C-alpha positions in Angstrom: 58.6 -27.0 -2.7 57.8 -26.2 -6.3 54.4 -24.8 -7.1 52.7 -26.6 -10.0 50.7 -24.5 -12.5 47.7 -26.1 -14.2 47.1 -24.7 -17.6 43.3 -24.4 -18.2 40.7 -23.0 -20.6 37.0 -22.2 -20.4 34.5 -24.4 -22.1 30.9 -23.4 -22.9 28.3 -25.4 -20.9 24.5 -25.4 -20.3 23.7 -25.3 -16.6 21.7 -28.2 -15.2 21.2 -26.6 -11.8 21.6 -23.2 -10.1 25.2 -22.1 -9.4 27.1 -18.9 -8.7 29.5 -17.0 -11.0 33.0 -17.0 -9.5 33.7 -13.5 -10.7 30.5 -11.5 -10.0 28.6 -13.7 -7.5 25.4 -13.6 -9.7 23.3 -16.7 -10.0 23.5 -18.9 -13.0 20.1 -20.4 -13.4 19.3 -23.8 -14.9 19.4 -23.9 -18.7 21.6 -20.8 -18.9 24.9 -20.8 -20.7 28.0 -20.5 -18.5 31.8 -21.1 -18.9 33.5 -23.8 -16.9 37.3 -24.1 -16.3 38.8 -27.2 -17.6 42.5 -28.3 -17.4 44.3 -28.7 -20.7 46.4 -31.7 -19.5 45.4 -32.1 -15.9 42.0 -32.8 -14.4 40.4 -30.0 -12.4 37.9 -31.4 -9.9 34.4 -30.0 -10.3 34.5 -28.6 -6.7 37.4 -26.3 -7.4 36.8 -25.5 -11.1 35.7 -21.9 -11.6 32.4 -21.1 -13.3 31.7 -17.8 -15.0 28.4 -16.4 -16.3 28.1 -15.4 -19.9 28.1 -11.6 -19.0 31.5 -11.8 -17.3 32.9 -13.9 -20.2 31.7 -11.3 -22.7 32.9 -8.3 -20.6 36.4 -9.6 -19.5 37.3 -12.5 -21.8 38.9 -15.8 -21.1 42.5 -14.5 -20.4 41.5 -12.0 -17.7 39.0 -14.4 -16.0 41.6 -17.2 -15.8 44.1 -14.9 -14.4 41.8 -14.6 -11.4 41.5 -10.8 -10.9 38.2 -8.9 -10.9 
């Protein structure tokens, strides 16, 4: 079976509720900026889309975070 790869990017969002950063496990509080994974061509369901705090985004950048390694 062939594994499909979903191309994605991170979009800047404002949190409506508390959530947790996928990379560092720190809380993202309401009204804080965070970065949400969004598929370029395919839809990524909100339950599996990765969320990153602005500190991780600044420290690692989009390419490293989307690669999935800490």
